[in-house]
PDB file of N, CA, C and O in Angstrom:
ATOM      1  N   MET A   1     189.743 135.733 145.940  1.00  0.00           N
ATOM      2  CA  MET A   1     189.797 134.435 145.294  1.00  0.00           C
ATOM      3  C   MET A   1     188.890 133.744 146.217  1.00  0.00           C
ATOM      4  O   MET A   1     188.832 133.953 147.429  1.00  0.00           O
ATOM      5  N   LEU A   2     188.220 132.944 145.579  1.00  0.00           N
ATOM      6  CA  LEU A   2     186.979 132.022 146.566  1.00  0.00           C
ATOM      7  C   LEU A   2     187.827 131.036 147.363  1.00  0.00           C
ATOM      8  O   LEU A   2     188.971 130.615 147.189  1.00  0.00           O
ATOM      9  N   THR A   3     186.986 130.824 148.212  1.00  0.00           N
ATOM     10  CA  THR A   3     187.548 129.948 149.132  1.00  0.00           C
ATOM     11  C   THR A   3     187.068 128.655 148.955  1.00  0.00           C
ATOM     12  O   THR A   3     186.021 128.455 148.340  1.00  0.00           O
ATOM     13  N   GLU A   4     187.951 127.469 149.591  1.00  0.00           N
ATOM     14  CA  GLU A   4     187.458 126.090 149.116  1.00  0.00           C
ATOM     15  C   GLU A   4     186.127 125.673 149.495  1.00  0.00           C
ATOM     16  O   GLU A   4     185.601 124.698 148.959  1.00  0.00           O
ATOM     17  N   ASP A   5     185.490 126.429 150.486  1.00  0.00           N
ATOM     18  CA  ASP A   5     184.045 126.053 150.798  1.00  0.00           C
ATOM     19  C   ASP A   5     183.115 126.524 149.784  1.00  0.00           C
ATOM     20  O   ASP A   5     182.091 125.893 149.524  1.00  0.00           O
ATOM     21  N   GLU A   6     183.473 127.744 149.130  1.00  0.00           N
ATOM     22  CA  GLU A   6     182.687 128.486 148.311  1.00  0.00           C
ATOM     23  C   GLU A   6     182.977 127.753 146.891  1.00  0.00           C
ATOM     24  O   GLU A   6     181.995 127.612 146.163  1.00  0.00           O
ATOM     25  N   VAL A   7     184.040 127.345 146.497  1.00  0.00           N
ATOM     26  CA  VAL A   7     184.229 125.936 145.356  1.00  0.00           C
ATOM     27  C   VAL A   7     183.426 124.863 145.574  1.00  0.00           C
ATOM     28  O   VAL A   7     182.659 124.536 144.667  1.00  0.00           O
ATOM     29  N   LYS A   8     183.442 124.247 146.588  1.00  0.00           N
ATOM     30  CA  LYS A   8     182.457 122.933 146.824  1.00  0.00           C
ATOM     31  C   LYS A   8     181.204 123.492 146.913  1.00  0.00           C
ATOM     32  O   LYS A   8     180.362 122.741 146.421  1.00  0.00           O
ATOM     33  N   HIS A   9     180.748 124.521 147.351  1.00  0.00           N
ATOM     34  CA  HIS A   9     179.297 124.779 147.241  1.00  0.00           C
ATOM     35  C   HIS A   9     179.024 125.007 145.862  1.00  0.00           C
ATOM     36  O   HIS A   9     178.061 124.364 145.444  1.00  0.00           O
ATOM     37  N   ILE A  10     179.559 125.690 145.095  1.00  0.00           N
ATOM     38  CA  ILE A  10     179.663 125.913 143.658  1.00  0.00           C
ATOM     39  C   ILE A  10     179.461 124.635 142.634  1.00  0.00           C
ATOM     40  O   ILE A  10     178.828 124.599 141.580  1.00  0.00           O
ATOM     41  N   ALA A  11     180.245 123.553 143.327  1.00  0.00           N
ATOM     42  CA  ALA A  11     180.347 122.117 142.789  1.00  0.00           C
ATOM     43  C   ALA A  11     179.156 121.453 143.004  1.00  0.00           C
ATOM     44  O   ALA A  11     178.612 120.648 142.247  1.00  0.00           O
ATOM     45  N   LEU A  12     178.766 121.861 144.142  1.00  0.00           N
ATOM     46  CA  LEU A  12     177.531 120.967 144.840  1.00  0.00           C
ATOM     47  C   LEU A  12     176.478 121.348 143.961  1.00  0.00           C
ATOM     48  O   LEU A  12     175.816 120.452 143.439  1.00  0.00           O
ATOM     49  N   LEU A  13     176.177 122.756 143.675  1.00  0.00           N
ATOM     50  CA  LEU A  13     175.241 123.410 143.091  1.00  0.00           C
ATOM     51  C   LEU A  13     174.861 123.092 141.405  1.00  0.00           C
ATOM     52  O   LEU A  13     173.807 123.075 140.770  1.00  0.00           O
ATOM     53  N   SER A  14     176.282 122.857 141.064  1.00  0.00           N
ATOM     54  CA  SER A  14     176.305 122.516 139.502  1.00  0.00           C
ATOM     55  C   SER A  14     176.484 121.075 139.320  1.00  0.00           C
ATOM     56  O   SER A  14     176.770 120.603 138.220  1.00  0.00           O
ATOM     57  N   ARG A  15     176.337 120.434 140.266  1.00  0.00           N
ATOM     58  CA  ARG A  15     176.593 119.033 140.332  1.00  0.00           C
ATOM     59  C   ARG A  15     177.850 118.425 139.625  1.00  0.00           C
ATOM     60  O   ARG A  15     177.697 117.553 138.771  1.00  0.00           O
ATOM     61  N   ILE A  16     178.864 118.795 139.910  1.00  0.00           N
ATOM     62  CA  ILE A  16     180.365 118.584 139.426  1.00  0.00           C
ATOM     63  C   ILE A  16     180.834 117.677 140.598  1.00  0.00           C
ATOM     64  O   ILE A  16     180.747 118.042 141.770  1.00  0.00           O
ATOM     65  N   GLY A  17     181.346 116.451 140.208  1.00  0.00           N
ATOM     66  CA  GLY A  17     182.126 116.018 141.370  1.00  0.00           C
ATOM     67  C   GLY A  17     183.574 116.569 141.511  1.00  0.00           C
ATOM     68  O   GLY A  17     184.329 116.294 140.579  1.00  0.00           O
ATOM     69  N   LEU A  18     183.941 117.111 142.265  1.00  0.00           N
ATOM     70  CA  LEU A  18     185.309 117.232 142.509  1.00  0.00           C
ATOM     71  C   LEU A  18     186.183 116.644 143.548  1.00  0.00           C
ATOM     72  O   LEU A  18     185.790 116.453 144.699  1.00  0.00           O
ATOM     73  N   LYS A  19     187.386 116.355 143.124  1.00  0.00           N
ATOM     74  CA  LYS A  19     188.597 115.648 144.015  1.00  0.00           C
ATOM     75  C   LYS A  19     189.071 116.864 144.462  1.00  0.00           C
ATOM     76  O   LYS A  19     189.011 117.971 143.928  1.00  0.00           O
ATOM     77  N   GLU A  20     189.595 116.480 145.611  1.00  0.00           N
ATOM     78  CA  GLU A  20     190.506 117.442 146.711  1.00  0.00           C
ATOM     79  C   GLU A  20     191.327 118.045 145.858  1.00  0.00           C
ATOM     80  O   GLU A  20     191.076 119.247 145.770  1.00  0.00           O
ATOM     81  N   GLU A  21     192.545 117.547 144.944  1.00  0.00           N
ATOM     82  CA  GLU A  21     193.502 117.967 144.203  1.00  0.00           C
ATOM     83  C   GLU A  21     192.898 119.006 143.200  1.00  0.00           C
ATOM     84  O   GLU A  21     193.661 119.908 142.852  1.00  0.00           O
ATOM     85  N   GLU A  22     191.641 118.998 142.696  1.00  0.00           N
ATOM     86  CA  GLU A  22     191.124 119.782 141.697  1.00  0.00           C
ATOM     87  C   GLU A  22     190.793 121.218 142.320  1.00  0.00           C
ATOM     88  O   GLU A  22     191.050 122.246 141.692  1.00  0.00           O
ATOM     89  N   ILE A  23     190.162 121.231 143.693  1.00  0.00           N
ATOM     90  CA  ILE A  23     190.100 122.419 144.108  1.00  0.00           C
ATOM     91  C   ILE A  23     190.826 123.726 144.010  1.00  0.00           C
ATOM     92  O   ILE A  23     190.153 124.683 143.628  1.00  0.00           O
ATOM     93  N   PRO A  24     192.081 123.922 144.289  1.00  0.00           N
ATOM     94  CA  PRO A  24     192.999 124.994 143.975  1.00  0.00           C
ATOM     95  C   PRO A  24     192.413 125.482 142.470  1.00  0.00           C
ATOM     96  O   PRO A  24     191.890 126.589 142.350  1.00  0.00           O
ATOM     97  N   GLN A  25     192.538 124.627 141.425  1.00  0.00           N
ATOM     98  CA  GLN A  25     192.583 125.051 139.964  1.00  0.00           C
ATOM     99  C   GLN A  25     191.243 125.526 139.535  1.00  0.00           C
ATOM    100  O   GLN A  25     191.034 126.109 138.471  1.00  0.00           O
ATOM    101  N   TYR A  26     190.148 125.176 140.631  1.00  0.00           N
ATOM    102  CA  TYR A  26     188.812 125.571 140.296  1.00  0.00           C
ATOM    103  C   TYR A  26     188.767 127.102 140.993  1.00  0.00           C
ATOM    104  O   TYR A  26     188.205 128.089 140.520  1.00  0.00           O
ATOM    105  N   GLN A  27     189.487 127.021 142.199  1.00  0.00           N
ATOM    106  CA  GLN A  27     189.396 128.416 142.776  1.00  0.00           C
ATOM    107  C   GLN A  27     190.174 129.494 141.866  1.00  0.00           C
ATOM    108  O   GLN A  27     189.585 130.533 141.569  1.00  0.00           O
ATOM    109  N   LYS A  28     191.177 129.318 141.524  1.00  0.00           N
ATOM    110  CA  LYS A  28     191.723 129.911 140.189  1.00  0.00           C
ATOM    111  C   LYS A  28     190.900 130.304 139.281  1.00  0.00           C
ATOM    112  O   LYS A  28     190.681 131.507 139.141  1.00  0.00           O
ATOM    113  N   ASP A  29     190.311 129.391 138.521  1.00  0.00           N
ATOM    114  CA  ASP A  29     189.498 129.704 137.366  1.00  0.00           C
ATOM    115  C   ASP A  29     188.252 130.245 137.773  1.00  0.00           C
ATOM    116  O   ASP A  29     187.820 131.170 137.085  1.00  0.00           O
ATOM    117  N   LEU A  30     187.538 129.842 138.806  1.00  0.00           N
ATOM    118  CA  LEU A  30     186.183 130.434 138.912  1.00  0.00           C
ATOM    119  C   LEU A  30     186.620 131.867 139.610  1.00  0.00           C
ATOM    120  O   LEU A  30     185.671 132.649 139.555  1.00  0.00           O
ATOM    121  N   SER A  31     187.655 132.377 140.180  1.00  0.00           N
ATOM    122  CA  SER A  31     187.773 133.780 140.533  1.00  0.00           C
ATOM    123  C   SER A  31     188.258 134.426 139.545  1.00  0.00           C
ATOM    124  O   SER A  31     188.117 135.643 139.662  1.00  0.00           O
ATOM    125  N   ALA A  32     188.885 134.012 138.423  1.00  0.00           N
ATOM    126  CA  ALA A  32     189.080 135.078 137.548  1.00  0.00           C
ATOM    127  C   ALA A  32     187.608 135.141 136.656  1.00  0.00           C
ATOM    128  O   ALA A  32     187.488 136.087 135.877  1.00  0.00           O
ATOM    129  N   VAL A  33     186.461 134.121 136.765  1.00  0.00           N
ATOM    130  CA  VAL A  33     185.298 134.133 136.104  1.00  0.00           C
ATOM    131  C   VAL A  33     184.579 135.483 136.629  1.00  0.00           C
ATOM    132  O   VAL A  33     184.137 136.415 135.957  1.00  0.00           O
ATOM    133  N   PHE A  34     184.593 135.344 137.749  1.00  0.00           N
ATOM    134  CA  PHE A  34     183.969 136.447 138.863  1.00  0.00           C
ATOM    135  C   PHE A  34     184.731 137.697 138.579  1.00  0.00           C
ATOM    136  O   PHE A  34     183.990 138.602 138.195  1.00  0.00           O
ATOM    137  N   ASP A  35     185.700 137.941 138.638  1.00  0.00           N
ATOM    138  CA  ASP A  35     186.696 138.803 138.728  1.00  0.00           C
ATOM    139  C   ASP A  35     186.020 139.387 137.239  1.00  0.00           C
ATOM    140  O   ASP A  35     185.596 140.536 137.364  1.00  0.00           O
ATOM    141  N   PHE A  36     185.901 138.982 136.286  1.00  0.00           N
ATOM    142  CA  PHE A  36     185.462 139.494 135.096  1.00  0.00           C
ATOM    143  C   PHE A  36     184.083 140.041 134.959  1.00  0.00           C
ATOM    144  O   PHE A  36     183.808 141.028 134.277  1.00  0.00           O
ATOM    145  N   PHE A  37     183.208 139.314 135.672  1.00  0.00           N
ATOM    146  CA  PHE A  37     181.877 139.734 135.933  1.00  0.00           C
ATOM    147  C   PHE A  37     181.932 141.266 136.496  1.00  0.00           C
ATOM    148  O   PHE A  37     181.525 142.326 136.021  1.00  0.00           O
ATOM    149  N   ARG A  38     182.635 140.923 137.757  1.00  0.00           N
ATOM    150  CA  ARG A  38     182.741 142.257 138.349  1.00  0.00           C
ATOM    151  C   ARG A  38     183.070 143.657 137.392  1.00  0.00           C
ATOM    152  O   ARG A  38     182.474 144.734 137.372  1.00  0.00           O
ATOM    153  N   GLU A  39     184.237 143.199 136.629  1.00  0.00           N
ATOM    154  CA  GLU A  39     184.528 144.276 135.612  1.00  0.00           C
ATOM    155  C   GLU A  39     183.589 144.649 134.990  1.00  0.00           C
ATOM    156  O   GLU A  39     183.434 145.870 135.006  1.00  0.00           O
ATOM    157  N   LEU A  40     182.711 143.942 134.301  1.00  0.00           N
ATOM    158  CA  LEU A  40     181.370 144.075 133.495  1.00  0.00           C
ATOM    159  C   LEU A  40     180.619 144.930 134.243  1.00  0.00           C
ATOM    160  O   LEU A  40     180.246 145.960 133.682  1.00  0.00           O
ATOM    161  N   GLU A  41     180.316 144.750 135.358  1.00  0.00           N
ATOM    162  CA  GLU A  41     179.480 145.660 136.394  1.00  0.00           C
ATOM    163  C   GLU A  41     179.590 147.033 136.324  1.00  0.00           C
ATOM    164  O   GLU A  41     178.721 147.850 136.630  1.00  0.00           O
ATOM    165  N   THR A  42     180.622 147.231 135.936  1.00  0.00           N
ATOM    166  CA  THR A  42     181.356 148.815 136.242  1.00  0.00           C
ATOM    167  C   THR A  42     180.933 149.306 135.096  1.00  0.00           C
ATOM    168  O   THR A  42     180.818 150.530 135.165  1.00  0.00           O
ATOM    169  N   LEU A  43     180.620 148.809 133.942  1.00  0.00           N
ATOM    170  CA  LEU A  43     180.393 149.409 132.653  1.00  0.00           C
ATOM    171  C   LEU A  43     179.095 150.093 132.674  1.00  0.00           C
ATOM    172  O   LEU A  43     178.082 149.595 133.166  1.00  0.00           O
ATOM    173  N   PRO A  44     179.167 151.404 132.051  1.00  0.00           N
ATOM    174  CA  PRO A  44     178.039 151.998 132.109  1.00  0.00           C
ATOM    175  C   PRO A  44     176.804 151.527 130.997  1.00  0.00           C
ATOM    176  O   PRO A  44     177.022 151.482 129.786  1.00  0.00           O
ATOM    177  N   THR A  45     175.601 151.218 131.555  1.00  0.00           N
ATOM    178  CA  THR A  45     174.782 150.333 130.697  1.00  0.00           C
ATOM    179  C   THR A  45     173.479 150.948 130.950  1.00  0.00           C
ATOM    180  O   THR A  45     172.449 150.277 130.888  1.00  0.00           O
ATOM    181  N   ASP A  46     173.479 152.456 131.290  1.00  0.00           N
ATOM    182  CA  ASP A  46     171.932 153.307 131.665  1.00  0.00           C
ATOM    183  C   ASP A  46     171.148 153.437 130.255  1.00  0.00           C
ATOM    184  O   ASP A  46     169.927 153.314 130.160  1.00  0.00           O
ATOM    185  N   ASP A  47     172.168 153.748 128.989  1.00  0.00           N
ATOM    186  CA  ASP A  47     171.499 154.000 127.797  1.00  0.00           C
ATOM    187  C   ASP A  47     171.309 152.795 127.084  1.00  0.00           C
ATOM    188  O   ASP A  47     170.677 152.847 126.028  1.00  0.00           O
ATOM    189  N   VAL A  48     171.726 151.787 127.464  1.00  0.00           N
ATOM    190  CA  VAL A  48     171.375 150.360 126.811  1.00  0.00           C
ATOM    191  C   VAL A  48     170.088 149.875 126.830  1.00  0.00           C
ATOM    192  O   VAL A  48     169.754 149.327 127.880  1.00  0.00           O
ATOM    193  N   ALA A  49     169.181 149.939 125.837  1.00  0.00           N
ATOM    194  CA  ALA A  49     167.976 149.260 126.079  1.00  0.00           C
ATOM    195  C   ALA A  49     168.063 147.758 126.210  1.00  0.00           C
ATOM    196  O   ALA A  49     168.964 147.132 125.653  1.00  0.00           O
ATOM    197  N   PRO A  50     167.106 147.160 126.962  1.00  0.00           N
ATOM    198  CA  PRO A  50     166.985 145.694 127.368  1.00  0.00           C
ATOM    199  C   PRO A  50     166.365 145.009 126.102  1.00  0.00           C
ATOM    200  O   PRO A  50     165.404 145.456 125.476  1.00  0.00           O
ATOM    201  N   ILE A  51     166.892 144.125 125.882  1.00  0.00           N
ATOM    202  CA  ILE A  51     166.128 143.196 124.772  1.00  0.00           C
ATOM    203  C   ILE A  51     166.178 141.776 125.158  1.00  0.00           C
ATOM    204  O   ILE A  51     167.123 141.189 125.685  1.00  0.00           O
ATOM    205  N   GLY A  52     164.889 141.251 124.782  1.00  0.00           N
ATOM    206  CA  GLY A  52     164.660 139.868 124.983  1.00  0.00           C
ATOM    207  C   GLY A  52     165.074 138.637 124.164  1.00  0.00           C
ATOM    208  O   GLY A  52     165.340 137.509 124.579  1.00  0.00           O
ATOM    209  N   HIS A  53     165.067 139.128 122.850  1.00  0.00           N
ATOM    210  CA  HIS A  53     165.848 138.388 121.906  1.00  0.00           C
ATOM    211  C   HIS A  53     166.859 139.104 120.941  1.00  0.00           C
ATOM    212  O   HIS A  53     166.656 140.273 120.613  1.00  0.00           O
ATOM    213  N   ILE A  54     167.756 138.528 120.566  1.00  0.00           N
ATOM    214  CA  ILE A  54     168.833 139.281 119.680  1.00  0.00           C
ATOM    215  C   ILE A  54     168.236 139.566 118.357  1.00  0.00           C
ATOM    216  O   ILE A  54     168.923 140.320 117.668  1.00  0.00           O
ATOM    217  N   THR A  55     167.071 139.133 117.800  1.00  0.00           N
ATOM    218  CA  THR A  55     166.620 139.371 116.607  1.00  0.00           C
ATOM    219  C   THR A  55     165.483 140.406 116.445  1.00  0.00           C
ATOM    220  O   THR A  55     165.102 140.848 115.361  1.00  0.00           O
ATOM    221  N   GLY A  56     164.979 140.745 117.683  1.00  0.00           N
ATOM    222  CA  GLY A  56     163.952 141.735 118.122  1.00  0.00           C
ATOM    223  C   GLY A  56     162.771 141.396 117.711  1.00  0.00           C
ATOM    224  O   GLY A  56     161.901 142.235 117.940  1.00  0.00           O
ATOM    225  N   ARG A  57     162.299 140.016 116.939  1.00  0.00           N
ATOM    226  CA  ARG A  57     161.396 139.634 116.389  1.00  0.00           C
ATOM    227  C   ARG A  57     160.434 139.162 118.022  1.00  0.00           C
ATOM    228  O   ARG A  57     160.884 138.785 119.104  1.00  0.00           O
ATOM    229  N   THR A  58     159.262 139.352 117.655  1.00  0.00           N
ATOM    230  CA  THR A  58     158.258 138.813 118.862  1.00  0.00           C
ATOM    231  C   THR A  58     157.216 138.055 118.437  1.00  0.00           C
ATOM    232  O   THR A  58     156.727 138.346 117.345  1.00  0.00           O
ATOM    233  N   ASP A  59     156.655 136.921 119.209  1.00  0.00           N
ATOM    234  CA  ASP A  59     155.606 136.257 118.901  1.00  0.00           C
ATOM    235  C   ASP A  59     155.306 135.917 117.220  1.00  0.00           C
ATOM    236  O   ASP A  59     154.278 136.070 116.561  1.00  0.00           O
ATOM    237  N   VAL A  60     156.553 135.433 116.865  1.00  0.00           N
ATOM    238  CA  VAL A  60     156.401 134.791 115.378  1.00  0.00           C
ATOM    239  C   VAL A  60     156.045 133.265 115.639  1.00  0.00           C
ATOM    240  O   VAL A  60     156.717 132.457 116.279  1.00  0.00           O
ATOM    241  N   MET A  61     154.598 133.018 114.873  1.00  0.00           N
ATOM    242  CA  MET A  61     154.303 132.110 114.945  1.00  0.00           C
ATOM    243  C   MET A  61     153.749 131.591 113.494  1.00  0.00           C
ATOM    244  O   MET A  61     153.265 132.417 112.720  1.00  0.00           O
ATOM    245  N   ARG A  62     153.829 130.223 113.144  1.00  0.00           N
ATOM    246  CA  ARG A  62     153.157 129.811 111.686  1.00  0.00           C
ATOM    247  C   ARG A  62     151.773 129.511 112.171  1.00  0.00           C
ATOM    248  O   ARG A  62     151.299 129.365 113.298  1.00  0.00           O
ATOM    249  N   SER A  63     151.177 129.457 110.718  1.00  0.00           N
ATOM    250  CA  SER A  63     149.794 129.573 111.067  1.00  0.00           C
ATOM    251  C   SER A  63     149.480 127.857 111.236  1.00  0.00           C
ATOM    252  O   SER A  63     150.249 127.044 110.723  1.00  0.00           O
ATOM    253  N   ASP A  64     148.477 127.503 111.875  1.00  0.00           N
ATOM    254  CA  ASP A  64     148.042 125.886 112.156  1.00  0.00           C
ATOM    255  C   ASP A  64     146.878 125.573 111.200  1.00  0.00           C
ATOM    256  O   ASP A  64     145.669 125.493 111.420  1.00  0.00           O
ATOM    257  N   GLU A  65     147.724 125.391 109.879  1.00  0.00           N
ATOM    258  CA  GLU A  65     146.917 124.870 108.872  1.00  0.00           C
ATOM    259  C   GLU A  65     147.225 123.017 108.527  1.00  0.00           C
ATOM    260  O   GLU A  65     148.364 122.614 108.295  1.00  0.00           O
ATOM    261  N   CYS A  66     146.579 122.519 108.540  1.00  0.00           N
ATOM    262  CA  CYS A  66     146.496 120.871 107.737  1.00  0.00           C
ATOM    263  C   CYS A  66     147.008 120.987 106.372  1.00  0.00           C
ATOM    264  O   CYS A  66     146.490 121.705 105.517  1.00  0.00           O
ATOM    265  N   GLU A  67     147.955 120.318 106.211  1.00  0.00           N
ATOM    266  CA  GLU A  67     148.642 120.758 104.881  1.00  0.00           C
ATOM    267  C   GLU A  67     148.525 118.909 104.265  1.00  0.00           C
ATOM    268  O   GLU A  67     148.925 117.937 104.907  1.00  0.00           O
ATOM    269  N   GLU A  68     147.938 118.879 103.030  1.00  0.00           N
ATOM    270  CA  GLU A  68     147.922 117.511 102.599  1.00  0.00           C
ATOM    271  C   GLU A  68     149.072 116.908 102.171  1.00  0.00           C
ATOM    272  O   GLU A  68     149.735 117.384 101.250  1.00  0.00           O
ATOM    273  N   PHE A  69     149.425 115.726 102.853  1.00  0.00           N
ATOM    274  CA  PHE A  69     150.664 114.886 102.599  1.00  0.00           C
ATOM    275  C   PHE A  69     150.571 114.096 101.493  1.00  0.00           C
ATOM    276  O   PHE A  69     151.606 113.577 101.074  1.00  0.00           O
ATOM    277  N   GLY A  70     149.603 113.915 100.973  1.00  0.00           N
ATOM    278  CA  GLY A  70     149.508 113.021  99.253  1.00  0.00           C
ATOM    279  C   GLY A  70     149.604 111.337  99.901  1.00  0.00           C
ATOM    280  O   GLY A  70     149.748 110.866 101.029  1.00  0.00           O
ATOM    281  N   GLU A  71     149.459 110.837  98.685  1.00  0.00           N
ATOM    282  CA  GLU A  71     149.648 109.092  98.958  1.00  0.00           C
ATOM    283  C   GLU A  71     150.907 108.995  98.802  1.00  0.00           C
ATOM    284  O   GLU A  71     151.548 108.324  99.611  1.00  0.00           O
ATOM    285  N   ARG A  72     151.536 109.633  97.745  1.00  0.00           N
ATOM    286  CA  ARG A  72     153.111 109.472  97.815  1.00  0.00           C
ATOM    287  C   ARG A  72     153.918 109.642  99.054  1.00  0.00           C
ATOM    288  O   ARG A  72     154.766 108.818  99.395  1.00  0.00           O
ATOM    289  N   GLY A  73     153.616 110.832  99.790  1.00  0.00           N
ATOM    290  CA  GLY A  73     154.132 110.773 101.128  1.00  0.00           C
ATOM    291  C   GLY A  73     153.860 109.814 102.195  1.00  0.00           C
ATOM    292  O   GLY A  73     154.657 109.506 103.081  1.00  0.00           O
ATOM    293  N   ARG A  74     152.335 109.238 102.001  1.00  0.00           N
ATOM    294  CA  ARG A  74     152.076 108.393 103.188  1.00  0.00           C
ATOM    295  C   ARG A  74     152.740 107.049 102.810  1.00  0.00           C
ATOM    296  O   ARG A  74     153.140 106.209 103.616  1.00  0.00           O
ATOM    297  N   GLU A  75     152.788 106.985 101.645  1.00  0.00           N
ATOM    298  CA  GLU A  75     153.512 105.622 101.536  1.00  0.00           C
ATOM    299  C   GLU A  75     155.033 105.598 101.722  1.00  0.00           C
ATOM    300  O   GLU A  75     155.643 104.545 101.905  1.00  0.00           O
ATOM    301  N   GLN A  76     155.725 107.011 101.660  1.00  0.00           N
ATOM    302  CA  GLN A  76     157.148 106.794 101.788  1.00  0.00           C
ATOM    303  C   GLN A  76     157.490 106.595 103.310  1.00  0.00           C
ATOM    304  O   GLN A  76     158.450 105.994 103.793  1.00  0.00           O
ATOM    305  N   MET A  77     156.267 107.375 104.061  1.00  0.00           N
ATOM    306  CA  MET A  77     156.449 107.368 105.393  1.00  0.00           C
ATOM    307  C   MET A  77     155.881 105.902 106.191  1.00  0.00           C
ATOM    308  O   MET A  77     156.204 105.620 107.344  1.00  0.00           O
ATOM    309  N   MET A  78     155.103 105.169 105.449  1.00  0.00           N
ATOM    310  CA  MET A  78     154.656 104.219 106.224  1.00  0.00           C
ATOM    311  C   MET A  78     155.977 102.958 105.668  1.00  0.00           C
ATOM    312  O   MET A  78     155.787 101.786 105.993  1.00  0.00           O
ATOM    313  N   LYS A  79     156.921 103.229 105.058  1.00  0.00           N
ATOM    314  CA  LYS A  79     157.924 102.217 104.618  1.00  0.00           C
ATOM    315  C   LYS A  79     158.902 102.372 105.767  1.00  0.00           C
ATOM    316  O   LYS A  79     159.820 101.565 105.915  1.00  0.00           O
ATOM    317  N   ASN A  80     158.706 103.454 106.625  1.00  0.00           N
ATOM    318  CA  ASN A  80     159.610 103.393 107.924  1.00  0.00           C
ATOM    319  C   ASN A  80     158.966 102.818 109.318  1.00  0.00           C
ATOM    320  O   ASN A  80     159.519 102.650 110.405  1.00  0.00           O
ATOM    321  N   VAL A  81     157.795 102.606 108.976  1.00  0.00           N
ATOM    322  CA  VAL A  81     157.036 102.221 110.281  1.00  0.00           C
ATOM    323  C   VAL A  81     157.192 100.534 110.722  1.00  0.00           C
ATOM    324  O   VAL A  81     156.786  99.630 109.992  1.00  0.00           O
ATOM    325  N   PRO A  82     157.634 100.386 111.607  1.00  0.00           N
ATOM    326  CA  PRO A  82     157.813  98.822 111.811  1.00  0.00           C
ATOM    327  C   PRO A  82     156.662  97.957 111.837  1.00  0.00           C
ATOM    328  O   PRO A  82     156.834  96.824 111.388  1.00  0.00           O
ATOM    329  N   GLU A  83     155.317  98.319 112.351  1.00  0.00           N
ATOM    330  CA  GLU A  83     154.282  97.317 112.061  1.00  0.00           C
ATOM    331  C   GLU A  83     153.088  98.355 111.587  1.00  0.00           C
ATOM    332  O   GLU A  83     153.049  99.551 111.875  1.00  0.00           O
ATOM    333  N   THR A  84     152.094  97.607 110.772  1.00  0.00           N
ATOM    334  CA  THR A  84     150.759  98.589 110.422  1.00  0.00           C
ATOM    335  C   THR A  84     149.480  97.514 110.772  1.00  0.00           C
ATOM    336  O   THR A  84     149.550  96.321 111.067  1.00  0.00           O
ATOM    337  N   LYS A  85     148.627  98.141 110.667  1.00  0.00           N
ATOM    338  CA  LYS A  85     147.353  97.403 110.780  1.00  0.00           C
ATOM    339  C   LYS A  85     146.155  98.083 110.114  1.00  0.00           C
ATOM    340  O   LYS A  85     145.782  99.093 110.710  1.00  0.00           O
ATOM    341  N   ASP A  86     145.492  97.771 109.053  1.00  0.00           N
ATOM    342  CA  ASP A  86     144.689  98.238 108.450  1.00  0.00           C
ATOM    343  C   ASP A  86     144.830  99.751 107.740  1.00  0.00           C
ATOM    344  O   ASP A  86     143.975 100.624 107.593  1.00  0.00           O
ATOM    345  N   GLY A  87     146.182  99.721 107.373  1.00  0.00           N
ATOM    346  CA  GLY A  87     146.678 101.070 106.725  1.00  0.00           C
ATOM    347  C   GLY A  87     147.075 102.183 107.862  1.00  0.00           C
ATOM    348  O   GLY A  87     147.471 103.305 107.545  1.00  0.00           O
ATOM    349  N   PHE A  88     146.936 101.779 109.137  1.00  0.00           N
ATOM    350  CA  PHE A  88     147.345 102.581 110.289  1.00  0.00           C
ATOM    351  C   PHE A  88     148.573 102.005 110.848  1.00  0.00           C
ATOM    352  O   PHE A  88     148.845 100.804 110.868  1.00  0.00           O
ATOM    353  N   VAL A  89     149.445 103.172 111.396  1.00  0.00           N
ATOM    354  CA  VAL A  89     150.439 102.608 112.162  1.00  0.00           C
ATOM    355  C   VAL A  89     150.310 101.995 113.642  1.00  0.00           C
ATOM    356  O   VAL A  89     149.817 102.688 114.532  1.00  0.00           O
ATOM    357  N   LYS A  90     150.681 100.915 113.852  1.00  0.00           N
ATOM    358  CA  LYS A  90     150.438 100.281 114.947  1.00  0.00           C
ATOM    359  C   LYS A  90     151.176 100.431 115.912  1.00  0.00           C
ATOM    360  O   LYS A  90     152.350 100.340 115.552  1.00  0.00           O
ATOM    361  N   VAL A  91     151.032 100.677 117.312  1.00  0.00           N
ATOM    362  CA  VAL A  91     151.860 101.103 118.380  1.00  0.00           C
ATOM    363  C   VAL A  91     151.607 100.417 119.531  1.00  0.00           C
ATOM    364  O   VAL A  91     150.412 100.120 119.546  1.00  0.00           O
ATOM    365  N   LYS A  92     152.074 100.098 120.328  1.00  0.00           N
ATOM    366  CA  LYS A  92     151.936  99.132 121.637  1.00  0.00           C
ATOM    367  C   LYS A  92     150.777 100.144 122.446  1.00  0.00           C
ATOM    368  O   LYS A  92     150.596 101.341 122.225  1.00  0.00           O
ATOM    369  N   SER A  93     150.114  99.349 123.367  1.00  0.00           N
ATOM    370  CA  SER A  93     149.218  99.830 124.322  1.00  0.00           C
ATOM    371  C   SER A  93     149.941 100.674 125.418  1.00  0.00           C
ATOM    372  O   SER A  93     150.953 100.345 126.036  1.00  0.00           O
ATOM    373  N   VAL A  94     149.322 101.666 125.519  1.00  0.00           N
ATOM    374  CA  VAL A  94     150.304 102.584 126.592  1.00  0.00           C
ATOM    375  C   VAL A  94     149.825 102.323 127.891  1.00  0.00           C
ATOM    376  O   VAL A  94     150.672 102.594 128.742  1.00  0.00           O
ATOM    377  N   PHE A  95     148.578 101.816 128.421  1.00  0.00           N
ATOM    378  CA  PHE A  95     147.951 101.796 129.461  1.00  0.00           C
ATOM    379  C   PHE A  95     147.940 100.023 129.709  1.00  0.00           C
ATOM    380  O   PHE A  95     147.382  99.541 130.695  1.00  0.00           O
TER     381      PHE A  95
END
């Protein structure tokens, strides 16, 4: 079972504010989680191939192409803009 100091250290690392009366419950719960991980470590995984992603896909990217939005799409977008100037979206100065 984890000690109180270990639970406090884990809480500090995970930025969880613990009250003193919560520590015994966290000791019990976290110890159960770590016991399960210890049990998993005993499983034979030598024949299991490591994977980076469950789908097996790698480097899937869409092509970087410009798509015409069309006048109708532009009008629909401009309806949602709070302020325009000369047909462009007006935004506040950044600098």
